[in-house]
C-alpha atoms as a printed R data frame, in Angstrom:
    type eleno elety resid chain resno       x       y       z
1   ATOM     1    CA   MET     A     1  44.981  -7.657   1.962
2   ATOM     2    CA   ILE     A     2  44.940  -4.074   0.720
3   ATOM     3    CA   ILE     A     3  41.709  -4.750  -1.162
4   ATOM     4    CA   MET     A     4  40.132  -6.346   1.914
5   ATOM     5    CA   ASN     A     5  41.143  -3.393   4.124
6   ATOM     6    CA   LEU     A     6  39.715  -0.967   1.590
7   ATOM     7    CA   PHE     A     7  36.440  -2.911   1.543
8   ATOM     8    CA   LEU     A     8  36.214  -2.845   5.334
9   ATOM     9    CA   LEU     A     9  36.932   0.888   5.333
10  ATOM    10    CA   LEU     A    10  34.160   1.567   2.832
11  ATOM    11    CA   LEU     A    11  31.779  -0.625   4.812
12  ATOM    12    CA   SER     A    12  32.556   1.295   7.992
13  ATOM    13    CA   LEU     A    13  32.036   4.632   6.256
14  ATOM    14    CA   GLY     A    14  28.709   3.427   4.911
15  ATOM    15    CA   SER     A    15  27.567   2.400   8.386
16  ATOM    16    CA   PHE     A    16  28.699   5.780   9.733
17  ATOM    17    CA   VAL     A    17  26.643   7.631   7.116
18  ATOM    18    CA   VAL     A    18  23.552   5.573   7.955
19  ATOM    19    CA   ALA     A    19  24.074   6.287  11.645
20  ATOM    20    CA   ILE     A    20  24.255  10.026  10.933
21  ATOM    21    CA   VAL     A    21  21.085   9.950   8.837
22  ATOM    22    CA   LEU     A    22  19.108   8.038  11.442
23  ATOM    23    CA   GLY     A    23  20.561  10.056  14.314
24  ATOM    24    CA   THR     A    24  19.325  13.344  12.854
25  ATOM    25    CA   GLY     A    25  15.772  12.046  12.525
26  ATOM    26    CA   THR     A    26  15.840  11.688   8.750
27  ATOM    27    CA   VAL     A    27  13.790   8.726   7.560
28  ATOM    28    CA   LEU     A    28  14.734   6.680   4.511
29  ATOM    29    CA   VAL     A    29  12.016   6.256   1.890
30  ATOM    30    CA   LEU     A    30  12.242   3.666  -0.846
31  ATOM    31    CA   ARG     A    31  12.080   4.515  -4.517
32  ATOM    32    CA   GLN     A    32  11.756   0.955  -5.781
33  ATOM    33    CA   THR     A    33  14.142  -0.169  -8.523
34  ATOM    34    CA   ASN     A    34  12.631  -3.536  -9.404
35  ATOM    35    CA   ALA     A    35   8.985  -2.547  -9.921
36  ATOM    36    CA   ALA     A    36   9.076  -4.166 -13.349
37  ATOM    37    CA   ALA     A    37   8.958  -7.533 -11.610
38  ATOM    38    CA   ALA     A    38   5.390  -6.915 -10.453
39  ATOM    39    CA   PRO     A    39   3.624  -8.231 -13.603
40  ATOM    40    CA   ASN     A    40   5.305 -11.616 -13.065
41  ATOM    41    CA   LEU     A    41   3.904 -12.021  -9.562
42  ATOM    42    CA   PRO     A    42   1.102 -14.552  -9.005
43  ATOM    43    CA   GLN     A    43  -2.432 -13.289  -8.633
44  ATOM    44    CA   GLU     A    44  -2.382 -14.233  -4.932
45  ATOM    45    CA   ARG     A    45   0.769 -13.094  -3.214
46  ATOM    46    CA   VAL     A    46   2.503 -15.972  -1.443
47  ATOM    47    CA   THR     A    47   3.451 -14.485   1.901
48  ATOM    48    CA   LYS     A    48   5.787 -16.031   4.437
49  ATOM    49    CA   PHE     A    49   4.991 -14.649   7.869
50  ATOM    50    CA   TYR     A    50   7.314 -14.586  10.840
51  ATOM    51    CA   PRO     A    51   6.894 -12.694  14.103
52  ATOM    52    CA   ASN     A    52   9.610 -10.111  13.540
53  ATOM    53    CA   PHE     A    53   7.450  -7.098  12.705
54  ATOM    54    CA   GLU     A    54   5.069  -5.052  14.824
55  ATOM    55    CA   LEU     A    55   2.584  -2.255  14.175
56  ATOM    56    CA   ASP     A    56   1.149  -0.185  17.030
57  ATOM    57    CA   VAL     A    57  -1.272   2.742  17.044
58  ATOM    58    CA   LEU     A    58  -0.069   5.336  19.567
59  ATOM    59    CA   VAL     A    59  -2.041   8.110  21.240
60  ATOM    60    CA   ASN     A    60  -0.008  10.375  23.542
61  ATOM    61    CA   GLY     A    61   2.913   8.003  23.071
62  ATOM    62    CA   ARG     A    62   1.036   4.937  24.333
63  ATOM    63    CA   PRO     A    63  -0.270   2.050  22.223
64  ATOM    64    CA   LEU     A    64  -4.024   1.663  22.036
65  ATOM    65    CA   GLN     A    65  -5.441  -1.548  23.451
66  ATOM    66    CA   GLU     A    66  -6.008  -4.167  20.766
67  ATOM    67    CA   TYR     A    67  -9.086  -6.372  20.541
68  ATOM    68    CA   TYR     A    68  -9.197  -9.615  18.569
69  ATOM    69    CA   ALA     A    69 -12.549 -10.581  17.079
70  ATOM    70    CA   ARG     A    70 -14.114 -11.704  13.819
71  ATOM    71    CA   GLY     A    71 -10.677 -12.798  12.611
72  ATOM    72    CA   ARG     A    72  -9.316  -9.242  12.800
73  ATOM    73    CA   THR     A    73  -7.445  -6.888  15.125
74  ATOM    74    CA   TYR     A    74  -9.332  -3.774  16.277
75  ATOM    75    CA   VAL     A    75  -8.481  -0.637  18.236
76  ATOM    76    CA   GLU     A    76 -10.828   2.000  19.594
77  ATOM    77    CA   ALA     A    77 -10.547   5.342  17.803
78  ATOM    78    CA   LEU     A    78 -10.637   8.333  20.133
79  ATOM    79    CA   GLN     A    79 -12.529  11.236  18.635
80  ATOM    80    CA   GLY     A    80 -10.267  14.151  17.669
81  ATOM    81    CA   ALA     A    81  -7.102  12.514  19.020
82  ATOM    82    CA   GLU     A    82  -3.891  12.739  17.026
83  ATOM    83    CA   TYR     A    83  -2.164   9.406  16.641
84  ATOM    84    CA   GLU     A    84   1.082   7.884  15.406
85  ATOM    85    CA   LEU     A    85   2.024   4.547  13.869
86  ATOM    86    CA   ARG     A    86   4.997   2.718  15.366
87  ATOM    87    CA   LEU     A    87   6.715   0.150  13.157
88  ATOM    88    CA   ARG     A    88   9.249  -2.224  14.695
89  ATOM    89    CA   ASN     A    89  11.660  -4.489  12.822
90  ATOM    90    CA   THR     A    90  13.084  -7.098  15.213
91  ATOM    91    CA   SER     A    91  14.749  -9.090  12.433
92  ATOM    92    CA   SER     A    92  18.363  -8.990  11.236
93  ATOM    93    CA   ASP     A    93  17.201  -7.874   7.765
94  ATOM    94    CA   ARG     A    94  16.720  -4.376   6.400
95  ATOM    95    CA   VAL     A    95  13.104  -4.140   5.250
96  ATOM    96    CA   ALA     A    96  10.837  -1.781   3.328
97  ATOM    97    CA   VAL     A    97   7.282  -1.257   4.560
98  ATOM    98    CA   ALA     A    98   4.272  -0.295   2.501
99  ATOM    99    CA   LEU     A    99   2.136   1.592   5.037
100 ATOM   100    CA   SER     A   100  -1.393   2.714   4.245
101 ATOM   101    CA   VAL     A   101  -4.134   4.447   6.223
102 ATOM   102    CA   ASP     A   102  -7.697   4.323   4.904
103 ATOM   103    CA   GLY     A   103  -6.315   2.644   1.775
104 ATOM   104    CA   LEU     A   104  -4.018   5.608   1.025
105 ATOM   105    CA   ASN     A   105  -0.227   5.336   1.032
106 ATOM   106    CA   THR     A   106   1.149   7.401   3.918
107 ATOM   107    CA   ILE     A   107   3.958   8.683   1.665
108 ATOM   108    CA   ASP     A   108   2.156   9.837  -1.486
109 ATOM   109    CA   ALA     A   109  -1.575   9.270  -0.758
110 ATOM   110    CA   ARG     A   110  -1.913   6.888  -3.714
111 ATOM   111    CA   HIS     A   111  -4.046   3.740  -3.710
112 ATOM   112    CA   THR     A   112  -1.904   0.959  -5.191
113 ATOM   113    CA   SER     A   113  -0.853  -2.593  -4.441
114 ATOM   114    CA   ALA     A   114   1.626  -3.027  -1.603
115 ATOM   115    CA   TRP     A   115   4.290  -4.090  -4.093
116 ATOM   116    CA   ASN     A   116   3.977  -0.910  -6.180
117 ATOM   117    CA   ALA     A   117   3.699   1.424  -3.181
118 ATOM   118    CA   SER     A   118   6.410   3.814  -2.017
119 ATOM   119    CA   LYS     A   119   7.780   2.383   1.214
120 ATOM   120    CA   TRP     A   120   9.413   3.301   4.493
121 ATOM   121    CA   VAL     A   121  12.830   1.709   5.129
122 ATOM   122    CA   ILE     A   122  13.606   0.172   8.528
123 ATOM   123    CA   GLU     A   123  17.085  -0.939   9.522
124 ATOM   124    CA   PRO     A   124  17.645  -4.253  11.373
125 ATOM   125    CA   TYR     A   125  16.312  -4.116  14.952
126 ATOM   126    CA   GLN     A   126  15.113  -0.538  14.401
127 ATOM   127    CA   THR     A   127  11.834   1.130  15.343
128 ATOM   128    CA   ILE     A   128  10.395   4.117  13.472
129 ATOM   129    CA   THR     A   129   7.332   6.234  14.204
130 ATOM   130    CA   ILE     A   130   5.187   7.764  11.465
131 ATOM   131    CA   SER     A   131   3.083  10.658  12.728
132 ATOM   132    CA   GLY     A   132   1.281  11.780   9.587
133 ATOM   133    CA   TRP     A   133   0.849  11.979   5.834
134 ATOM   134    CA   GLN     A   134   4.112  12.905   4.121
135 ATOM   135    CA   MET     A   135   3.556  16.062   2.059
136 ATOM   136    CA   SER     A   136   7.105  16.736   0.842
137 ATOM   137    CA   SER     A   137  10.664  15.765   1.666
138 ATOM   138    CA   GLU     A   138  10.514  17.970   4.782
139 ATOM   139    CA   ARG     A   139   6.892  18.246   5.906
140 ATOM   140    CA   ALA     A   140   4.072  15.967   7.030
141 ATOM   141    CA   ARG     A   141   0.445  16.476   8.154
142 ATOM   142    CA   ARG     A   142  -0.604  14.752  11.371
143 ATOM   143    CA   PHE     A   143  -2.975  11.780  11.578
144 ATOM   144    CA   TYR     A   144  -6.042  12.292  13.739
145 ATOM   145    CA   PHE     A   145  -9.304  10.426  14.281
146 ATOM   146    CA   THR     A   146 -12.330  12.118  12.754
147 ATOM   147    CA   ASN     A   147 -15.524  11.218  10.901
148 ATOM   148    CA   GLU     A   148 -15.807  10.044   7.310
149 ATOM   149    CA   ARG     A   149 -16.911  13.416   5.912
150 ATOM   150    CA   ASP     A   150 -13.873  15.168   7.414
151 ATOM   151    CA   SER     A   151 -11.380  12.472   6.408
152 ATOM   152    CA   TYR     A   152  -8.414  12.881   4.076
153 ATOM   153    CA   GLY     A   153  -9.883  10.089   1.955
154 ATOM   154    CA   ALA     A   154 -13.091  12.090   1.466
155 ATOM   155    CA   LYS     A   155 -11.090  15.156   0.398
156 ATOM   156    CA   LEU     A   156  -9.347  13.015  -2.235
157 ATOM   157    CA   GLY     A   157 -12.531  11.205  -3.295
158 ATOM   158    CA   GLN     A   158 -11.176   7.885  -1.953
159 ATOM   159    CA   THR     A   159 -13.619   6.509   0.630
160 ATOM   160    CA   ALA     A   160 -13.739   2.779  -0.172
161 ATOM   161    CA   ASN     A   161 -11.210   1.729   2.502
162 ATOM   162    CA   LEU     A   162 -11.817   3.969   5.505
163 ATOM   163    CA   GLY     A   163 -11.081   2.576   8.952
164 ATOM   164    CA   VAL     A   164  -8.137   0.325   8.123
165 ATOM   165    CA   ILE     A   165  -4.383   0.615   8.737
166 ATOM   166    CA   SER     A   166  -2.156  -1.809   6.857
167 ATOM   167    CA   ALA     A   167   1.590  -2.517   6.853
168 ATOM   168    CA   VAL     A   168   3.228  -4.952   4.419
169 ATOM   169    CA   PHE     A   169   6.922  -5.782   4.892
170 ATOM   170    CA   PHE     A   170   9.402  -6.672   2.128
171 ATOM   171    CA   ARG     A   171  12.989  -7.816   2.654
172 ATOM   172    CA   GLU     A   172  15.820  -6.266   0.655
173 ATOM   173    CA   ARG     A   173  18.070  -8.179  -1.732
174 ATOM   174    CA   ARG     A   174  21.043  -5.828  -1.664
175 ATOM   175    CA   PRO     A   175  22.206  -2.858   0.429
176 ATOM   176    CA   VAL     A   176  20.466   0.514   0.280
177 ATOM   177    CA   THR     A   177  22.202   3.161  -1.855
178 ATOM   178    CA   PRO     A   178  21.438   6.805  -0.901
179 ATOM   179    CA   VAL     A   179  20.435   8.984  -3.857
180 ATOM   180    CA   THR     A   180  19.490  12.622  -4.349
181 ATOM   181    CA   PRO     A   181  15.685  12.879  -4.637
182 ATOM   182    CA   PRO     A   182  14.798  14.024  -8.179
183 ATOM   183    CA   TYR     A   183  11.321  15.144  -7.121
184 ATOM   184    CA   PRO     A   184   9.354  15.952  -3.951
185 ATOM   185    CA   VAL     A   185   7.637  13.108  -2.120
186 ATOM   186    CA   SER     A   186   4.307  14.161  -3.582
187 ATOM   187    CA   ARG     A   187   4.581  14.792  -7.315
188 ATOM   188    CA   ASN     A   188   1.050  16.183  -7.510
189 ATOM   189    CA   ARG     A   189   0.827  18.257  -4.376
190 ATOM   190    CA   ASP     A   190  -2.510  19.737  -5.396
191 ATOM   191    CA   ARG     A   191  -4.023  16.256  -5.188
192 ATOM   192    CA   SER     A   192  -2.339  15.306  -1.898
193 ATOM   193    CA   ASP     A   193  -2.417  18.420   0.262
194 ATOM   194    CA   PRO     A   194  -5.696  20.356   0.543
195 ATOM   195    CA   GLN     A   195  -3.745  23.421   1.681
196 ATOM   196    CA   GLN     A   196  -1.908  23.535  -1.644
197 ATOM   197    CA   SER     A   197  -5.083  23.291  -3.725
198 ATOM   198    CA   GLY     A   198  -7.214  25.755  -1.770
199 ATOM   199    CA   ARG     A   199  -9.626  23.100  -0.488
200 ATOM   200    CA   ALA     A   200 -11.453  23.870   2.723
201 ATOM   201    CA   GLU     A   201 -10.664  21.542   5.594
202 ATOM   202    CA   SER     A   202 -11.234  21.034   9.289
203 ATOM   203    CA   THR     A   203  -8.172  21.114  11.521
204 ATOM   204    CA   PRO     A   204  -7.878  19.194  14.805
205 ATOM   205    CA   SER     A   205  -8.674  22.354  16.770
206 ATOM   206    CA   ALA     A   206 -11.952  22.936  14.902
207 ATOM   207    CA   LYS     A   207 -13.554  19.490  14.717
208 ATOM   208    CA   ALA     A   208 -17.252  19.003  15.393
209 ATOM   209    CA   GLN     A   209 -18.639  16.432  17.787
210 ATOM   210    CA   VAL     A   210 -19.097  12.988  16.246
211 ATOM   211    CA   ALA     A   211 -22.509  11.374  16.581
212 ATOM   212    CA   ASP     A   212 -22.745   7.769  17.788
213 ATOM   213    CA   ASP     A   213 -23.877   6.522  14.378
214 ATOM   214    CA   GLU     A   214 -20.894   8.019  12.533
215 ATOM   215    CA   TYR     A   215 -17.798   6.026  11.755
216 ATOM   216    CA   ALA     A   216 -14.131   6.748  12.356
217 ATOM   217    CA   ALA     A   217 -11.698   7.816   9.646
218 ATOM   218    CA   THR     A   218  -8.377   9.668   9.563
219 ATOM   219    CA   GLY     A   219  -8.043  13.377   8.921
220 ATOM   220    CA   ILE     A   220  -5.147  15.423   7.595
221 ATOM   221    CA   GLY     A   221  -4.026  17.557  10.519
222 ATOM   222    CA   GLN     A   222  -1.433  20.136  11.453
223 ATOM   223    CA   ASN     A   223   1.737  20.649   9.464
224 ATOM   224    CA   VAL     A   224   4.870  19.290  11.168
225 ATOM   225    CA   ARG     A   225   8.538  18.887  10.259
226 ATOM   226    CA   ASN     A   226   9.449  15.384   9.048
227 ATOM   227    CA   ASP     A   227  12.583  15.035   6.926
228 ATOM   228    CA   VAL     A   228  12.862  12.056   4.593
229 ATOM   229    CA   ARG     A   229  15.532  10.872   2.172
230 ATOM   230    CA   TRP     A   230  14.872   8.803  -0.931
231 ATOM   231    CA   VAL     A   231  16.883   5.640  -1.555
232 ATOM   232    CA   ASP     A   232  17.008   2.941  -4.229
233 ATOM   233    CA   MET     A   233  16.434  -0.582  -2.980
234 ATOM   234    CA   ASP     A   234  16.062  -4.036  -4.502
235 ATOM   235    CA   LEU     A   235  13.403  -6.167  -2.798
236 ATOM   236    CA   ASP     A   236  12.313  -9.765  -2.684
237 ATOM   237    CA   SER     A   237   9.024  -9.967  -4.560
238 ATOM   238    CA   ASN     A   238   7.227 -11.900  -1.803
239 ATOM   239    CA   ALA     A   239   6.225 -10.067   1.351
240 ATOM   240    CA   VAL     A   240   7.615 -11.473   4.584
241 ATOM   241    CA   GLY     A   241   5.024 -10.005   6.908
242 ATOM   242    CA   GLU     A   242   1.694  -8.196   6.911
243 ATOM   243    CA   THR     A   243  -0.282  -6.514   9.683
244 ATOM   244    CA   THR     A   244  -3.734  -4.963   9.421
245 ATOM   245    CA   ILE     A   245  -5.563  -3.035  12.141
246 ATOM   246    CA   ARG     A   246  -9.196  -1.931  11.984
247 ATOM   247    CA   TYR     A   247 -10.209   1.119  13.992
248 ATOM   248    CA   GLU     A   248 -13.695   2.242  14.984
249 ATOM   249    CA   TYR     A   249 -15.344   4.404  17.620
250 ATOM   250    CA   TYR     A   250 -16.597   2.595  20.701
251 ATOM   251    CA   SER     A   251 -20.228   2.592  19.525
252 ATOM   252    CA   ALA     A   252 -19.293   0.770  16.322
253 ATOM   253    CA   LEU     A   253 -17.047  -1.708  18.152
254 ATOM   254    CA   LEU     A   254 -19.975  -2.397  20.459
255 ATOM   255    CA   ARG     A   255 -22.337  -3.115  17.562
256 ATOM   256    CA   LEU     A   256 -19.740  -5.412  16.001
257 ATOM   257    CA   GLY     A   257 -19.471  -7.351  19.251
258 ATOM   258    CA   VAL     A   258 -15.772  -6.524  19.575
259 ATOM   259    CA   VAL     A   259 -15.960  -4.873  23.019
260 ATOM   260    CA   PRO     A   260 -18.346  -5.608  25.909
261 ATOM   261    CA   ARG     A   261 -20.980  -3.078  26.852
262 ATOM   262    CA   GLN     A   262 -19.834  -0.869  29.714
263 ATOM   263    CA   GLN     A   263 -22.060  -1.106  32.752
264 ATOM   264    CA   SER     A   264 -22.873   2.411  33.909
265 ATOM   265    CA   ARG     A   265 -23.719   3.048  37.570
266 ATOM   266    CA   GLU     A   266 -25.789   5.756  39.160
267 ATOM   267    CA   PRO     A   267 -23.299   8.568  40.033
268 ATOM   268    CA   LEU     A   268 -24.067   8.640  43.761
269 ATOM   269    CA   GLN     A   269 -23.641   4.864  44.086
270 ATOM   270    CA   ARG     A   270 -20.369   5.082  42.167
271 ATOM   271    CA   ARG     A   271 -19.122   7.679  44.648
272 ATOM   272    CA   GLU     A   272 -20.255   5.543  47.591
273 ATOM   273    CA   ASP     A   273 -18.179   2.657  46.244
274 ATOM   274    CA   SER     A   274 -15.030   4.800  45.977
275 ATOM   275    CA   ARG     A   275 -11.930   3.993  48.050
276 ATOM   276    CA   GLY     A   276  -8.566   5.608  48.711
277 ATOM   277    CA   PHE     A   277  -6.350   2.680  47.710
278 ATOM   278    CA   SER     A   278  -6.757  -0.450  45.646
279 ATOM   279    CA   PRO     A   279  -7.324  -3.665  47.623
280 ATOM   280    CA   GLU     A   280  -4.271  -5.777  48.422
281 ATOM   281    CA   PRO     A   281  -3.500  -8.407  45.756
């Protein structure tokens, strides 16, 4: 009985610590402990999907409308707009999420497999919002829609996967154990953050107009506070969910046949058709 009471006490303390961490806005980031299992995985990952995970692209706090075409999910990129990625775990499992933008990991800007990627940790029934590229354990740089030449991928010489946002979910095998981070989130800051290496860059306040024939990509924007804490975590080797979103400017979505062409009206006729209230349903 004494042993059982001690176990319950430790479990309660552990839950209290997690509540404090999440309540102060600190996000848990996985430093994977079972990466050695990767070479034993099959060439094609066997993925069991279930509808317990969601990925939304937010602009001004609202999700962008999704379009389903060509076997993919698309959203319309809004030129110069900052955006966030909302990840929701509606399952009873703690999960780790490999999240990439333009093929680059949102934590360390590396291009790896989902299994080998650093991951965000989401508690059961929790929702987290990622607003930018993590630069260190305390700072991030905002996501924003821009053209390919101005993209973070172009600054890093990684332009093969522009225009795609991907989230792959893995379930844990045992509880998360908080650890002291032995290194910053980005080990090679000069390769991840153009500000640290002296590279020139365009900020969201100084972006040029995007021509209709240019394509959307994600830039590395303003520096914001975003505390993270590294944890060790043991994962199941098979992903339990995967979501991919393609984003393009309206002109590109139109050429792909994803969105219908907007019918423009002569301005005076549009004004003549105006009314004070919507018609009754």
